[in-house]
Each structure stands twice: as structure tokens, then as C-alpha cells.
Backbone as XML, in Angstrom:
<?xml version="1.0"?>
<chain id="A" units="angstrom">
  <residue number="1" name="UNK">
    <atom name="N" x="89.555" y="112.793" z="88.481"/>
    <atom name="CA" x="88.854" y="112.901" z="89.841"/>
    <atom name="C" x="89.818" y="113.440" z="90.575"/>
  </residue>
  <residue number="2" name="UNK">
    <atom name="N" x="89.320" y="114.634" z="91.124"/>
    <atom name="CA" x="90.444" y="115.846" z="91.921"/>
    <atom name="C" x="90.370" y="115.100" z="93.296"/>
  </residue>
  <residue number="3" name="UNK">
    <atom name="N" x="91.836" y="115.089" z="93.845"/>
    <atom name="CA" x="92.649" y="114.226" z="95.083"/>
    <atom name="C" x="92.682" y="115.514" z="96.047"/>
  </residue>
  <residue number="4" name="UNK">
    <atom name="N" x="92.283" y="115.215" z="97.308"/>
    <atom name="CA" x="92.833" y="116.536" z="98.083"/>
    <atom name="C" x="93.672" y="116.070" z="99.149"/>
  </residue>
  <residue number="5" name="UNK">
    <atom name="N" x="94.515" y="116.985" z="99.643"/>
    <atom name="CA" x="95.347" y="116.419" z="100.762"/>
    <atom name="C" x="95.366" y="117.233" z="101.775"/>
  </residue>
  <residue number="6" name="UNK">
    <atom name="N" x="94.299" y="118.088" z="101.970"/>
    <atom name="CA" x="93.879" y="118.764" z="103.030"/>
    <atom name="C" x="93.459" y="118.250" z="104.340"/>
  </residue>
  <residue number="7" name="UNK">
    <atom name="N" x="94.093" y="117.959" z="105.440"/>
    <atom name="CA" x="93.652" y="117.048" z="106.324"/>
    <atom name="C" x="92.221" y="117.284" z="106.861"/>
  </residue>
  <residue number="8" name="UNK">
    <atom name="N" x="92.132" y="118.636" z="106.986"/>
    <atom name="CA" x="90.673" y="118.676" z="107.799"/>
    <atom name="C" x="89.617" y="118.474" z="106.736"/>
  </residue>
  <residue number="9" name="UNK">
    <atom name="N" x="89.385" y="118.811" z="105.870"/>
    <atom name="CA" x="88.940" y="118.487" z="104.460"/>
    <atom name="C" x="88.711" y="116.826" z="104.171"/>
  </residue>
  <residue number="10" name="UNK">
    <atom name="N" x="89.640" y="116.169" z="104.342"/>
    <atom name="CA" x="89.781" y="114.825" z="104.370"/>
    <atom name="C" x="88.940" y="114.243" z="105.402"/>
  </residue>
  <residue number="11" name="UNK">
    <atom name="N" x="89.337" y="114.439" z="106.466"/>
    <atom name="CA" x="88.330" y="114.193" z="107.645"/>
    <atom name="C" x="87.091" y="114.324" z="107.911"/>
  </residue>
  <residue number="12" name="UNK">
    <atom name="N" x="86.663" y="115.312" z="107.148"/>
    <atom name="CA" x="85.268" y="116.093" z="107.064"/>
    <atom name="C" x="84.396" y="114.901" z="106.192"/>
  </residue>
  <residue number="13" name="UNK">
    <atom name="N" x="85.204" y="114.494" z="105.210"/>
    <atom name="CA" x="84.390" y="114.119" z="104.078"/>
    <atom name="C" x="85.245" y="112.387" z="103.938"/>
  </residue>
  <residue number="14" name="UNK">
    <atom name="N" x="85.205" y="111.583" z="105.009"/>
    <atom name="CA" x="85.882" y="110.225" z="105.090"/>
    <atom name="C" x="84.850" y="109.209" z="104.127"/>
  </residue>
  <residue number="15" name="UNK">
    <atom name="N" x="83.385" y="109.431" z="104.264"/>
    <atom name="CA" x="82.481" y="108.669" z="103.788"/>
    <atom name="C" x="82.929" y="106.995" z="103.442"/>
  </residue>
  <residue number="16" name="UNK">
    <atom name="N" x="83.130" y="106.547" z="104.842"/>
    <atom name="CA" x="83.390" y="104.813" z="104.871"/>
    <atom name="C" x="82.349" y="104.254" z="104.159"/>
  </residue>
  <residue number="17" name="UNK">
    <atom name="N" x="82.717" y="103.136" z="103.297"/>
    <atom name="CA" x="81.749" y="102.049" z="102.537"/>
    <atom name="C" x="82.213" y="101.048" z="102.962"/>
  </residue>
  <residue number="18" name="UNK">
    <atom name="N" x="81.375" y="100.338" z="103.332"/>
    <atom name="CA" x="81.527" y="98.850" z="103.687"/>
    <atom name="C" x="81.590" y="97.593" z="102.075"/>
  </residue>
  <residue number="19" name="UNK">
    <atom name="N" x="82.651" y="97.064" z="101.818"/>
    <atom name="CA" x="82.294" y="96.002" z="101.104"/>
    <atom name="C" x="81.766" y="94.720" z="101.251"/>
  </residue>
  <residue number="20" name="UNK">
    <atom name="N" x="81.070" y="94.399" z="101.016"/>
    <atom name="CA" x="79.992" y="93.047" z="101.532"/>
    <atom name="C" x="81.266" y="91.842" z="101.331"/>
  </residue>
  <residue number="21" name="UNK">
    <atom name="N" x="81.004" y="91.056" z="102.325"/>
    <atom name="CA" x="81.582" y="89.853" z="102.602"/>
    <atom name="C" x="82.689" y="89.776" z="103.350"/>
  </residue>
  <residue number="22" name="UNK">
    <atom name="N" x="83.855" y="88.692" z="103.668"/>
    <atom name="CA" x="84.603" y="88.573" z="104.439"/>
    <atom name="C" x="85.796" y="88.375" z="103.771"/>
  </residue>
  <residue number="23" name="UNK">
    <atom name="N" x="87.311" y="88.839" z="104.241"/>
    <atom name="CA" x="88.357" y="89.220" z="103.655"/>
    <atom name="C" x="89.107" y="88.288" z="104.564"/>
  </residue>
  <residue number="24" name="UNK">
    <atom name="N" x="90.328" y="87.805" z="103.782"/>
    <atom name="CA" x="91.679" y="87.122" z="104.384"/>
    <atom name="C" x="92.637" y="87.631" z="103.809"/>
  </residue>
  <residue number="25" name="UNK">
    <atom name="N" x="93.654" y="87.463" z="104.589"/>
    <atom name="CA" x="95.264" y="87.647" z="104.437"/>
    <atom name="C" x="95.850" y="86.300" z="104.091"/>
  </residue>
  <residue number="26" name="UNK">
    <atom name="N" x="96.740" y="86.267" z="102.792"/>
    <atom name="CA" x="97.640" y="84.880" z="102.885"/>
    <atom name="C" x="98.604" y="84.978" z="102.321"/>
  </residue>
  <residue number="27" name="UNK">
    <atom name="N" x="99.245" y="84.110" z="102.872"/>
    <atom name="CA" x="100.975" y="83.930" z="101.959"/>
    <atom name="C" x="101.246" y="82.926" z="101.121"/>
  </residue>
  <residue number="28" name="UNK">
    <atom name="N" x="101.423" y="82.909" z="99.804"/>
    <atom name="CA" x="102.033" y="81.989" z="98.937"/>
    <atom name="C" x="103.422" y="82.263" z="98.162"/>
  </residue>
  <residue number="29" name="UNK">
    <atom name="N" x="104.195" y="81.167" z="97.829"/>
    <atom name="CA" x="105.399" y="81.473" z="97.210"/>
    <atom name="C" x="105.417" y="81.808" z="95.879"/>
  </residue>
  <residue number="30" name="UNK">
    <atom name="N" x="103.784" y="80.998" z="95.156"/>
    <atom name="CA" x="103.864" y="81.413" z="93.827"/>
    <atom name="C" x="102.339" y="81.679" z="93.510"/>
  </residue>
  <residue number="31" name="UNK">
    <atom name="N" x="102.012" y="82.730" z="92.538"/>
    <atom name="CA" x="100.600" y="83.533" z="92.733"/>
    <atom name="C" x="99.956" y="82.832" z="91.411"/>
  </residue>
  <residue number="32" name="UNK">
    <atom name="N" x="100.805" y="82.021" z="90.586"/>
    <atom name="CA" x="100.038" y="81.574" z="89.351"/>
    <atom name="C" x="98.790" y="81.007" z="89.547"/>
  </residue>
  <residue number="33" name="UNK">
    <atom name="N" x="98.543" y="80.279" z="90.495"/>
    <atom name="CA" x="97.130" y="79.317" z="90.932"/>
    <atom name="C" x="95.812" y="80.413" z="91.183"/>
  </residue>
  <residue number="34" name="UNK">
    <atom name="N" x="96.492" y="81.422" z="91.648"/>
    <atom name="CA" x="94.989" y="82.644" z="91.955"/>
    <atom name="C" x="94.970" y="83.362" z="91.032"/>
  </residue>
  <residue number="35" name="UNK">
    <atom name="N" x="93.506" y="83.443" z="90.389"/>
    <atom name="CA" x="93.288" y="84.370" z="89.282"/>
    <atom name="C" x="93.517" y="85.735" z="89.641"/>
  </residue>
  <residue number="36" name="UNK">
    <atom name="N" x="94.028" y="86.558" z="88.946"/>
    <atom name="CA" x="94.240" y="87.838" z="88.985"/>
    <atom name="C" x="92.828" y="88.407" z="89.385"/>
  </residue>
  <residue number="37" name="UNK">
    <atom name="N" x="91.807" y="88.119" z="88.858"/>
    <atom name="CA" x="90.816" y="89.117" z="88.975"/>
    <atom name="C" x="89.875" y="88.863" z="90.500"/>
  </residue>
  <residue number="38" name="UNK">
    <atom name="N" x="90.480" y="87.653" z="91.073"/>
    <atom name="CA" x="90.044" y="87.502" z="92.767"/>
    <atom name="C" x="91.077" y="87.824" z="93.443"/>
  </residue>
  <residue number="39" name="UNK">
    <atom name="N" x="92.000" y="88.401" z="93.564"/>
    <atom name="CA" x="93.058" y="89.282" z="94.244"/>
    <atom name="C" x="92.667" y="90.549" z="94.401"/>
  </residue>
  <residue number="40" name="UNK">
    <atom name="N" x="92.437" y="90.811" z="95.859"/>
    <atom name="CA" x="92.018" y="92.502" z="96.083"/>
    <atom name="C" x="93.583" y="93.337" z="96.059"/>
  </residue>
  <residue number="41" name="UNK">
    <atom name="N" x="94.204" y="92.533" z="96.909"/>
    <atom name="CA" x="95.949" y="93.371" z="96.981"/>
    <atom name="C" x="96.747" y="92.351" z="96.744"/>
  </residue>
  <residue number="42" name="UNK">
    <atom name="N" x="98.145" y="92.714" z="96.459"/>
    <atom name="CA" x="98.989" y="91.746" z="96.307"/>
    <atom name="C" x="100.429" y="92.787" z="96.564"/>
  </residue>
  <residue number="43" name="UNK">
    <atom name="N" x="100.999" y="92.122" z="97.711"/>
    <atom name="CA" x="102.385" y="92.703" z="98.111"/>
    <atom name="C" x="103.484" y="91.747" z="98.102"/>
  </residue>
  <residue number="44" name="UNK">
    <atom name="N" x="104.355" y="92.106" z="97.275"/>
    <atom name="CA" x="105.682" y="91.128" z="97.329"/>
    <atom name="C" x="106.516" y="91.310" z="98.438"/>
  </residue>
  <residue number="45" name="UNK">
    <atom name="N" x="106.858" y="90.439" z="99.095"/>
    <atom name="CA" x="107.502" y="90.501" z="100.458"/>
    <atom name="C" x="108.674" y="89.361" z="100.155"/>
  </residue>
  <residue number="46" name="UNK">
    <atom name="N" x="109.556" y="89.384" z="101.226"/>
    <atom name="CA" x="111.009" y="88.768" z="101.097"/>
    <atom name="C" x="110.812" y="87.202" z="101.114"/>
  </residue>
  <residue number="47" name="UNK">
    <atom name="N" x="109.595" y="87.155" z="102.090"/>
    <atom name="CA" x="109.168" y="85.447" z="102.614"/>
    <atom name="C" x="108.184" y="85.268" z="101.277"/>
  </residue>
  <residue number="48" name="UNK">
    <atom name="N" x="107.727" y="85.434" z="100.695"/>
    <atom name="CA" x="106.766" y="85.327" z="99.512"/>
    <atom name="C" x="105.563" y="86.567" z="98.792"/>
  </residue>
  <residue number="49" name="UNK">
    <atom name="N" x="104.407" y="85.912" z="98.461"/>
    <atom name="CA" x="103.491" y="86.962" z="98.202"/>
    <atom name="C" x="102.539" y="86.969" z="99.428"/>
  </residue>
  <residue number="50" name="UNK">
    <atom name="N" x="102.166" y="88.404" z="99.745"/>
    <atom name="CA" x="100.892" y="88.669" z="100.637"/>
    <atom name="C" x="99.848" y="88.789" z="99.762"/>
  </residue>
  <residue number="51" name="UNK">
    <atom name="N" x="98.832" y="88.116" z="99.794"/>
    <atom name="CA" x="97.553" y="88.365" z="99.212"/>
    <atom name="C" x="96.255" y="88.615" z="100.227"/>
  </residue>
  <residue number="52" name="UNK">
    <atom name="N" x="95.518" y="89.734" z="99.732"/>
    <atom name="CA" x="94.012" y="89.837" z="100.642"/>
    <atom name="C" x="93.074" y="89.229" z="99.432"/>
  </residue>
  <residue number="53" name="UNK">
    <atom name="N" x="92.223" y="88.356" z="99.936"/>
    <atom name="CA" x="91.198" y="87.405" z="99.143"/>
    <atom name="C" x="89.958" y="87.820" z="99.818"/>
  </residue>
  <residue number="54" name="UNK">
    <atom name="N" x="89.000" y="87.488" z="98.954"/>
    <atom name="CA" x="87.769" y="87.106" z="99.869"/>
    <atom name="C" x="87.869" y="85.526" z="100.337"/>
  </residue>
  <residue number="55" name="UNK">
    <atom name="N" x="87.319" y="85.720" z="101.615"/>
    <atom name="CA" x="87.287" y="84.201" z="102.213"/>
    <atom name="C" x="87.073" y="83.173" z="101.463"/>
  </residue>
  <residue number="56" name="UNK">
    <atom name="N" x="85.844" y="82.911" z="100.527"/>
    <atom name="CA" x="85.793" y="82.087" z="100.024"/>
    <atom name="C" x="86.785" y="81.574" z="98.708"/>
  </residue>
  <residue number="57" name="UNK">
    <atom name="N" x="87.397" y="82.576" z="98.430"/>
    <atom name="CA" x="88.453" y="82.289" z="97.642"/>
    <atom name="C" x="89.571" y="81.343" z="97.974"/>
  </residue>
  <residue number="58" name="UNK">
    <atom name="N" x="89.894" y="81.953" z="99.134"/>
    <atom name="CA" x="91.260" y="81.496" z="100.024"/>
    <atom name="C" x="90.316" y="79.726" z="100.365"/>
  </residue>
  <residue number="59" name="UNK">
    <atom name="N" x="89.581" y="79.749" z="100.752"/>
    <atom name="CA" x="88.902" y="78.353" z="101.126"/>
    <atom name="C" x="88.714" y="77.506" z="99.697"/>
  </residue>
  <residue number="60" name="UNK">
    <atom name="N" x="88.463" y="77.861" z="98.522"/>
    <atom name="CA" x="88.303" y="77.348" z="97.412"/>
    <atom name="C" x="89.723" y="76.724" z="96.878"/>
  </residue>
  <residue number="61" name="UNK">
    <atom name="N" x="90.929" y="77.537" z="96.788"/>
    <atom name="CA" x="92.245" y="77.529" z="96.859"/>
    <atom name="C" x="93.231" y="76.696" z="98.000"/>
  </residue>
  <residue number="62" name="UNK">
    <atom name="N" x="92.379" y="76.718" z="98.976"/>
    <atom name="CA" x="92.911" y="75.588" z="99.978"/>
    <atom name="C" x="94.284" y="76.805" z="100.690"/>
  </residue>
  <residue number="63" name="UNK">
    <atom name="N" x="94.130" y="77.695" z="100.718"/>
    <atom name="CA" x="95.209" y="78.574" z="101.320"/>
    <atom name="C" x="94.383" y="78.860" z="102.872"/>
  </residue>
  <residue number="64" name="UNK">
    <atom name="N" x="95.611" y="78.826" z="103.693"/>
    <atom name="CA" x="95.351" y="78.841" z="105.315"/>
    <atom name="C" x="95.497" y="80.138" z="105.465"/>
  </residue>
  <residue number="65" name="UNK">
    <atom name="N" x="94.704" y="80.870" z="106.502"/>
    <atom name="CA" x="94.596" y="82.138" z="106.967"/>
    <atom name="C" x="94.145" y="82.085" z="108.492"/>
  </residue>
  <residue number="66" name="UNK">
    <atom name="N" x="94.332" y="83.126" z="109.357"/>
    <atom name="CA" x="94.224" y="83.079" z="110.525"/>
    <atom name="C" x="93.237" y="84.409" z="111.142"/>
  </residue>
  <residue number="67" name="UNK">
    <atom name="N" x="92.852" y="85.565" z="110.193"/>
    <atom name="CA" x="92.523" y="86.899" z="110.416"/>
    <atom name="C" x="91.368" y="86.755" z="109.416"/>
  </residue>
  <residue number="68" name="UNK">
    <atom name="N" x="90.022" y="86.841" z="109.945"/>
    <atom name="CA" x="89.172" y="87.118" z="108.821"/>
    <atom name="C" x="88.696" y="88.662" z="109.098"/>
  </residue>
  <residue number="69" name="UNK">
    <atom name="N" x="88.472" y="89.470" z="107.989"/>
    <atom name="CA" x="88.342" y="90.977" z="108.269"/>
    <atom name="C" x="86.945" y="91.255" z="107.479"/>
  </residue>
  <residue number="70" name="UNK">
    <atom name="N" x="87.054" y="92.547" z="107.767"/>
    <atom name="CA" x="85.891" y="93.396" z="106.964"/>
    <atom name="C" x="86.557" y="94.440" z="105.933"/>
  </residue>
  <residue number="71" name="UNK">
    <atom name="N" x="86.337" y="94.535" z="105.084"/>
    <atom name="CA" x="86.972" y="95.777" z="104.162"/>
    <atom name="C" x="86.163" y="97.137" z="103.765"/>
  </residue>
  <residue number="72" name="UNK">
    <atom name="N" x="86.941" y="97.883" z="104.383"/>
    <atom name="CA" x="85.802" y="99.422" z="104.501"/>
    <atom name="C" x="86.853" y="100.261" z="103.608"/>
  </residue>
  <residue number="73" name="UNK">
    <atom name="N" x="86.046" y="100.854" z="102.612"/>
    <atom name="CA" x="86.874" y="101.885" z="101.572"/>
    <atom name="C" x="86.659" y="103.511" z="102.164"/>
  </residue>
  <residue number="74" name="UNK">
    <atom name="N" x="87.320" y="104.006" z="102.059"/>
    <atom name="CA" x="87.051" y="105.560" z="102.404"/>
    <atom name="C" x="86.456" y="106.249" z="101.165"/>
  </residue>
  <residue number="75" name="UNK">
    <atom name="N" x="85.631" y="106.176" z="100.650"/>
    <atom name="CA" x="85.138" y="106.669" z="99.327"/>
    <atom name="C" x="85.705" y="108.043" z="99.118"/>
  </residue>
  <residue number="76" name="UNK">
    <atom name="N" x="85.916" y="109.154" z="99.981"/>
    <atom name="CA" x="86.528" y="110.292" z="98.898"/>
    <atom name="C" x="87.933" y="109.770" z="98.273"/>
  </residue>
  <residue number="77" name="UNK">
    <atom name="N" x="88.118" y="110.935" z="97.240"/>
    <atom name="CA" x="89.440" y="110.522" z="96.493"/>
    <atom name="C" x="90.326" y="111.245" z="97.596"/>
  </residue>
  <residue number="78" name="UNK">
    <atom name="N" x="92.134" y="110.474" z="97.736"/>
    <atom name="CA" x="92.742" y="111.022" z="98.554"/>
    <atom name="C" x="93.935" y="111.049" z="97.662"/>
  </residue>
  <residue number="79" name="UNK">
    <atom name="N" x="94.758" y="111.789" z="98.231"/>
    <atom name="CA" x="96.209" y="112.010" z="97.649"/>
    <atom name="C" x="96.688" y="111.501" z="98.495"/>
  </residue>
  <residue number="80" name="UNK">
    <atom name="N" x="98.246" y="110.482" z="97.626"/>
    <atom name="CA" x="99.049" y="109.383" z="98.200"/>
    <atom name="C" x="100.186" y="110.354" z="99.461"/>
  </residue>
  <residue number="81" name="UNK">
    <atom name="N" x="99.576" y="111.577" z="99.172"/>
    <atom name="CA" x="101.118" y="112.695" z="99.924"/>
    <atom name="C" x="100.273" y="113.238" z="101.021"/>
  </residue>
  <residue number="82" name="UNK">
    <atom name="N" x="98.978" y="112.927" z="100.983"/>
    <atom name="CA" x="98.450" y="113.667" z="102.141"/>
    <atom name="C" x="98.807" y="113.517" z="103.551"/>
  </residue>
  <residue number="83" name="UNK">
    <atom name="N" x="99.611" y="114.082" z="104.491"/>
    <atom name="CA" x="99.798" y="113.926" z="105.697"/>
    <atom name="C" x="98.901" y="113.794" z="106.954"/>
  </residue>
  <residue number="84" name="UNK">
    <atom name="N" x="99.056" y="112.684" z="107.686"/>
    <atom name="CA" x="98.058" y="112.702" z="108.790"/>
    <atom name="C" x="96.732" y="111.853" z="108.695"/>
  </residue>
  <residue number="85" name="UNK">
    <atom name="N" x="95.950" y="111.687" z="107.555"/>
    <atom name="CA" x="94.867" y="110.924" z="107.354"/>
    <atom name="C" x="94.958" y="109.194" z="108.127"/>
  </residue>
  <residue number="86" name="UNK">
    <atom name="N" x="96.212" y="108.662" z="107.623"/>
    <atom name="CA" x="96.049" y="107.065" z="108.146"/>
    <atom name="C" x="96.051" y="107.420" z="109.574"/>
  </residue>
  <residue number="87" name="UNK">
    <atom name="N" x="97.029" y="108.639" z="110.333"/>
    <atom name="CA" x="97.301" y="108.478" z="111.624"/>
    <atom name="C" x="95.952" y="109.042" z="112.235"/>
  </residue>
  <residue number="88" name="UNK">
    <atom name="N" x="95.113" y="109.719" z="111.960"/>
    <atom name="CA" x="94.000" y="110.023" z="112.260"/>
    <atom name="C" x="92.996" y="109.239" z="112.503"/>
  </residue>
  <residue number="89" name="UNK">
    <atom name="N" x="92.720" y="108.280" z="111.302"/>
    <atom name="CA" x="91.569" y="107.176" z="111.733"/>
    <atom name="C" x="92.160" y="106.145" z="112.389"/>
  </residue>
  <residue number="90" name="UNK">
    <atom name="N" x="93.367" y="105.884" z="112.279"/>
    <atom name="CA" x="93.708" y="104.524" z="113.102"/>
    <atom name="C" x="94.042" y="104.779" z="114.507"/>
  </residue>
  <residue number="91" name="UNK">
    <atom name="N" x="94.286" y="106.214" z="114.931"/>
    <atom name="CA" x="94.366" y="106.472" z="115.834"/>
    <atom name="C" x="92.678" y="106.386" z="116.848"/>
  </residue>
  <residue number="92" name="UNK">
    <atom name="N" x="91.813" y="107.159" z="116.032"/>
    <atom name="CA" x="90.365" y="107.088" z="116.610"/>
    <atom name="C" x="89.875" y="105.419" z="116.780"/>
  </residue>
  <residue number="93" name="UNK">
    <atom name="N" x="90.442" y="104.454" z="115.797"/>
    <atom name="CA" x="89.932" y="103.050" z="115.825"/>
    <atom name="C" x="90.570" y="102.329" z="117.333"/>
  </residue>
  <residue number="94" name="UNK">
    <atom name="N" x="91.818" y="102.951" z="117.213"/>
    <atom name="CA" x="92.748" y="102.284" z="118.264"/>
    <atom name="C" x="92.242" y="102.530" z="119.797"/>
  </residue>
  <residue number="95" name="UNK">
    <atom name="N" x="91.704" y="104.138" z="119.923"/>
    <atom name="CA" x="90.828" y="104.417" z="120.841"/>
    <atom name="C" x="89.669" y="103.603" z="121.360"/>
  </residue>
  <residue number="96" name="UNK">
    <atom name="N" x="89.425" y="103.304" z="120.446"/>
    <atom name="CA" x="88.223" y="101.952" z="120.385"/>
    <atom name="C" x="88.425" y="100.535" z="120.453"/>
  </residue>
  <residue number="97" name="UNK">
    <atom name="N" x="89.791" y="100.408" z="120.771"/>
    <atom name="CA" x="90.388" y="98.970" z="120.569"/>
    <atom name="C" x="90.191" y="98.170" z="119.303"/>
  </residue>
  <residue number="98" name="UNK">
    <atom name="N" x="90.014" y="98.816" z="118.370"/>
    <atom name="CA" x="89.650" y="98.089" z="116.780"/>
    <atom name="C" x="91.351" y="98.109" z="116.308"/>
  </residue>
  <residue number="99" name="UNK">
    <atom name="N" x="91.780" y="97.173" z="116.067"/>
    <atom name="CA" x="92.743" y="97.181" z="114.951"/>
    <atom name="C" x="92.494" y="97.349" z="113.372"/>
  </residue>
  <residue number="100" name="UNK">
    <atom name="N" x="93.106" y="98.012" z="112.967"/>
    <atom name="CA" x="93.252" y="98.140" z="111.382"/>
    <atom name="C" x="94.051" y="98.128" z="111.130"/>
  </residue>
  <residue number="101" name="UNK">
    <atom name="N" x="94.097" y="97.544" z="109.328"/>
    <atom name="CA" x="95.254" y="97.117" z="108.369"/>
    <atom name="C" x="94.822" y="98.264" z="107.147"/>
  </residue>
  <residue number="102" name="UNK">
    <atom name="N" x="95.670" y="98.873" z="106.692"/>
    <atom name="CA" x="95.532" y="100.125" z="105.637"/>
    <atom name="C" x="96.002" y="99.186" z="104.288"/>
  </residue>
  <residue number="103" name="UNK">
    <atom name="N" x="95.422" y="99.988" z="103.218"/>
    <atom name="CA" x="96.239" y="99.379" z="102.048"/>
    <atom name="C" x="95.768" y="100.798" z="101.502"/>
  </residue>
  <residue number="104" name="UNK">
    <atom name="N" x="96.986" y="101.762" z="100.913"/>
    <atom name="CA" x="96.337" y="102.760" z="99.936"/>
    <atom name="C" x="96.397" y="102.106" z="98.572"/>
  </residue>
  <residue number="105" name="UNK">
    <atom name="N" x="95.422" y="102.884" z="97.919"/>
    <atom name="CA" x="95.304" y="102.440" z="96.389"/>
    <atom name="C" x="95.556" y="104.077" z="95.703"/>
  </residue>
  <residue number="106" name="UNK">
    <atom name="N" x="95.780" y="104.086" z="94.540"/>
    <atom name="CA" x="95.673" y="105.419" z="93.915"/>
    <atom name="C" x="94.909" y="106.132" z="94.462"/>
  </residue>
  <residue number="107" name="UNK">
    <atom name="N" x="93.558" y="105.601" z="94.173"/>
    <atom name="CA" x="92.422" y="106.702" z="94.412"/>
    <atom name="C" x="91.875" y="106.878" z="95.925"/>
  </residue>
  <residue number="108" name="UNK">
    <atom name="N" x="91.919" y="105.846" z="96.625"/>
    <atom name="CA" x="91.034" y="105.388" z="97.760"/>
    <atom name="C" x="91.963" y="104.586" z="99.004"/>
  </residue>
  <residue number="109" name="UNK">
    <atom name="N" x="91.674" y="104.933" z="100.215"/>
    <atom name="CA" x="92.289" y="104.091" z="101.171"/>
    <atom name="C" x="91.164" y="103.183" z="101.607"/>
  </residue>
  <residue number="110" name="UNK">
    <atom name="N" x="92.057" y="101.905" z="101.732"/>
    <atom name="CA" x="91.156" y="100.898" z="102.081"/>
    <atom name="C" x="91.509" y="100.355" z="103.734"/>
  </residue>
  <residue number="111" name="UNK">
    <atom name="N" x="90.794" y="99.898" z="104.440"/>
    <atom name="CA" x="90.821" y="99.648" z="105.804"/>
    <atom name="C" x="90.211" y="98.329" z="105.988"/>
  </residue>
  <residue number="112" name="UNK">
    <atom name="N" x="90.899" y="97.237" z="106.317"/>
    <atom name="CA" x="90.631" y="96.110" z="106.873"/>
    <atom name="C" x="90.578" y="96.024" z="108.413"/>
  </residue>
  <residue number="113" name="UNK">
    <atom name="N" x="89.565" y="95.596" z="109.191"/>
    <atom name="CA" x="89.172" y="95.666" z="110.671"/>
    <atom name="C" x="88.877" y="94.318" z="110.912"/>
  </residue>
  <residue number="114" name="UNK">
    <atom name="N" x="88.988" y="93.731" z="111.889"/>
    <atom name="CA" x="88.348" y="92.478" z="112.250"/>
    <atom name="C" x="87.243" y="92.034" z="112.054"/>
  </residue>
  <residue number="115" name="UNK">
    <atom name="N" x="86.449" y="91.101" z="111.444"/>
    <atom name="CA" x="85.088" y="90.973" z="111.092"/>
    <atom name="C" x="84.361" y="91.157" z="112.052"/>
  </residue>
  <residue number="116" name="UNK">
    <atom name="N" x="84.435" y="90.985" z="113.622"/>
    <atom name="CA" x="83.626" y="90.945" z="114.511"/>
    <atom name="C" x="83.446" y="92.612" z="115.155"/>
  </residue>
  <residue number="117" name="UNK">
    <atom name="N" x="84.356" y="93.601" z="114.599"/>
    <atom name="CA" x="84.362" y="94.882" z="114.871"/>
    <atom name="C" x="83.768" y="95.893" z="113.608"/>
  </residue>
  <residue number="118" name="UNK">
    <atom name="N" x="83.145" y="95.170" z="112.628"/>
    <atom name="CA" x="82.732" y="96.066" z="112.119"/>
    <atom name="C" x="81.990" y="96.737" z="112.242"/>
  </residue>
  <residue number="119" name="UNK">
    <atom name="N" x="80.706" y="96.939" z="112.870"/>
    <atom name="CA" x="80.063" y="98.092" z="113.002"/>
    <atom name="C" x="80.513" y="98.711" z="113.921"/>
  </residue>
  <residue number="120" name="UNK">
    <atom name="N" x="81.221" y="98.623" z="114.817"/>
    <atom name="CA" x="82.076" y="99.701" z="115.666"/>
    <atom name="C" x="83.135" y="100.411" z="115.189"/>
  </residue>
  <residue number="121" name="UNK">
    <atom name="N" x="83.613" y="99.811" z="114.038"/>
    <atom name="CA" x="84.537" y="100.525" z="113.182"/>
    <atom name="C" x="83.964" y="101.752" z="111.993"/>
  </residue>
  <residue number="122" name="UNK">
    <atom name="N" x="82.812" y="101.314" z="111.801"/>
    <atom name="CA" x="82.040" y="102.157" z="110.704"/>
    <atom name="C" x="81.599" y="103.022" z="111.790"/>
  </residue>
  <residue number="123" name="UNK">
    <atom name="N" x="80.908" y="102.865" z="112.840"/>
    <atom name="CA" x="80.498" y="103.977" z="113.685"/>
    <atom name="C" x="81.601" y="105.080" z="114.241"/>
  </residue>
  <residue number="124" name="UNK">
    <atom name="N" x="83.006" y="104.592" z="114.342"/>
    <atom name="CA" x="84.022" y="105.226" z="114.767"/>
    <atom name="C" x="84.207" y="106.401" z="113.282"/>
  </residue>
  <residue number="125" name="UNK">
    <atom name="N" x="84.179" y="105.519" z="112.500"/>
    <atom name="CA" x="84.894" y="106.234" z="111.278"/>
    <atom name="C" x="83.884" y="107.287" z="110.766"/>
  </residue>
  <residue number="126" name="UNK">
    <atom name="N" x="82.386" y="106.916" z="110.944"/>
    <atom name="CA" x="81.503" y="108.052" z="110.447"/>
    <atom name="C" x="81.228" y="108.706" z="111.342"/>
  </residue>
  <residue number="127" name="UNK">
    <atom name="N" x="81.765" y="108.837" z="113.046"/>
    <atom name="CA" x="81.804" y="109.936" z="113.809"/>
    <atom name="C" x="82.787" y="110.811" z="113.367"/>
  </residue>
  <residue number="128" name="UNK">
    <atom name="N" x="83.797" y="110.758" z="112.569"/>
    <atom name="CA" x="85.010" y="111.690" z="112.489"/>
    <atom name="C" x="84.433" y="112.292" z="111.400"/>
  </residue>
  <residue number="129" name="UNK">
    <atom name="N" x="83.272" y="112.214" z="110.612"/>
    <atom name="CA" x="82.934" y="113.267" z="109.837"/>
    <atom name="C" x="82.188" y="114.442" z="110.434"/>
  </residue>
</chain>
């Protein structure tokens, strides 16, 4: 899969796709009780492990959360060294009073927005193309 790092090309081809469901951010000191196949993202921090999980997984495992998000994937393949892409879409979302939490994968950028802002966020991202 070819990855582009030209900001104009990237912005013209964002292709945001909504992943169905509700997602939450949790923290835990141990992760052996969380099946690897149910972890969307895992980041080791000084305070413990931060996980992004489907809400129903966190509920089943009795993990506490305070933020329920929707997960939007930019389906165009992006280069990890692309300059300005995150700033461009996060600025547009901020102008519309939509907070975003971004996770860069090897192939795609993933944006988590408050669940109540899903439609607005998709509209903003689609308008950028």
C-alpha cells in the first residue's frame, strides 16, 4: 500500500469512515485480564496502561471510564512523517467546538470524538475533502 505525505493530496482524500459502536478510554495497572483481540489501542504510561476498548468490553470487565467516544478512521493510507495533517483536521474540528483524540496507526489515522459529536465531526471531515 502506497503512503502519501503531501498535505494537499491527503486533505483532498481524507475519506473518513465511522467504525460502529461506542469506545472508551480506560486505565489499568495490569492488562492480563483484557483479551488482546478486544484492545483497540494500548499505550504504556508511567501511571499504568491506557487502553481504548469498546464500551461493552469495558463494562463487562468492570473498567471505569468517563468519556464515551466514536471512532473515525481516515481510510487513506498516510505516512507517519506527513507534516500538518493532524493539525489541519484537529483545527477544523476545534473551530466547530469538537474535541478529538488522535491515534496514528501504521497505515491510518484514527480520530476519537465525543459520541454526541459524531455527525458533526463527520460533516467537518467530509467538508475538508
